[in-house]
C-alpha positions in Angstrom: 41.6 53.9 121.8 41.7 57.3 120.1 41.5 57.9 116.3 44.4 60.1 115.2 43.5 62.4 112.2 45.9 64.6 110.3 44.9 67.2 107.8 47.4 68.0 105.0 47.8 70.9 102.5 50.8 72.5 100.9 51.9 75.1 103.4 49.7 74.4 106.5 48.5 77.9 106.7 45.1 78.0 104.9 43.2 74.8 104.3 44.7 72.1 106.7 44.7 74.4 109.8 41.1 75.4 109.3 40.2 71.8 108.7 42.0 70.9 112.0 40.3 73.7 113.8 36.8 73.0 112.4 37.2 69.3 113.3 38.3 70.1 116.9 35.3 72.5 117.1 32.9 69.9 115.8 34.3 67.2 118.0 34.0 69.5 121.1 30.4 70.5 120.2 29.5 66.7 120.0 31.5 66.0 123.3 33.8 63.6 121.5 37.2 65.0 122.6 38.2 61.7 124.2 37.8 59.9 121.0 40.2 61.9 118.7 43.6 63.4 118.4 43.5 66.0 115.6 46.4 67.9 114.0 47.5 69.4 110.6 50.7 69.7 108.6 52.0 70.9 105.3 54.1 69.2 102.6 56.3 72.2 101.9 58.9 72.9 104.7 59.3 76.7 104.0 56.3 77.7 106.0 56.9 76.0 109.3 56.1 78.2 112.4 53.7 80.5 110.7 50.1 81.2 111.9 47.0 80.5 109.8 46.3 82.9 107.0 44.4 86.0 108.3 41.6 85.9 105.8 40.7 82.3 106.6 41.1 83.1 110.3 38.5 85.9 109.9 36.2 83.6 107.9 36.4 81.0 110.7 35.8 83.5 113.4 32.7 84.7 111.7 31.4 81.0 111.9 32.4 80.9 115.6 35.5 78.8 115.1 38.9 79.8 116.5 41.6 79.2 113.7 44.7 79.0 115.7 48.1 77.2 115.8 51.4 77.3 114.0 52.2 75.5 110.7 54.5 72.5 110.7 55.9 70.2 108.1 54.7 66.7 107.5 57.2 64.0 108.6 57.6 60.3 108.0 56.7 59.8 111.7 53.2 61.2 110.9 52.7 58.3 108.6 53.2 56.0 111.6 51.3 58.0 114.2 48.1 59.0 112.4 45.2 56.5 111.5 43.8 58.8 108.8 45.7 61.4 106.6 43.3 63.7 104.8 44.6 65.7 102.0 43.2 68.7 100.3 44.2 68.1 96.6 45.9 65.7 94.3 49.2 67.5 94.7 49.1 67.0 98.4 48.1 63.4 97.8 51.1 62.7 95.6 53.4 64.5 98.1 52.2 62.4 101.0 52.3 59.2 98.8 56.0 59.9 98.1 56.9 59.8 101.8 55.3 56.3 102.1 57.1 53.1 101.9 54.4 50.6 103.0 50.9 49.7 101.8 49.5 50.2 105.3 50.7 53.8 105.2 49.2 54.4 101.7 45.8 53.1 102.8 45.6 55.9 105.4 45.7 58.7 102.8 42.3 59.9 101.7 40.9 63.1 100.1 39.0 65.2 102.7 36.4 66.0 100.2 35.6 62.4 99.7 33.6 62.7 103.0 31.4 65.6 101.7 28.1 63.7 101.0 26.7 66.8 99.1 29.5 66.7 96.5 30.1 64.7 93.4 33.0 65.0 90.9 36.2 66.8 91.7 37.8 65.8 95.0 40.3 68.7 95.1 39.7 71.5 97.6 41.4 74.4 95.7 43.8 76.6 97.6 42.2 80.2 97.8 45.5 81.8 98.7 45.6 84.0 95.5 41.8 84.4 95.4 39.2 86.7 96.8 37.6 86.7 100.3 34.7 84.9 98.7 37.1 82.1 97.6 38.1 81.7 101.2 34.5 81.5 102.3 33.7 78.9 99.6 36.8 76.7 100.7 35.6 77.1 104.4 32.2 75.8 103.5 33.6 72.9 101.5 35.8 71.9 104.4 33.0 72.3 106.9 30.7 70.0 104.9 33.6 67.5 104.5 34.3 67.5 108.3 30.6 66.9 109.1 30.7 63.9 106.7 33.9 62.6 108.2 32.6 62.7 111.7 29.3 61.0 110.6 31.4 58.3 108.9 33.7 57.8 111.9 30.8 57.5 114.3 29.0 54.9 112.1 32.3 53.0 111.1 35.3 53.5 113.4 38.7 53.0 111.7 40.4 49.5 112.2 43.7 49.9 113.8 
């Protein structure tokens, strides 16, 4: 049975789509495509249908990762369909939590950065949207380290469904 993973940020144009595409890239590199369904969504509906942010797309391309797709809005159905819902920051966490109505749904919500074994402290992955290109690179690197930790975790301890 496949593990369904959803990455969530506010608009689904910067952090969550690059997390989705980094995860898909890593899964493909490890030949694990048959084990996962990977998607992303945003908590704010006003951005649906937009492509990933061009600066993050360039940062991803420089690392050999295709950052493609169109943004979409998180739905209540996502809380049913996905086994793991990975948020980028505390605001996203609260927004997703507000959609839940059951404990089993709440248990699916985790901070993506909690899987970054090189990091201690703050779990928020800050939105670089108003920052410099260097801020986008830093966020990409944080997400990449978190994805590596996530895949290590899932291969050692598959989720109970």
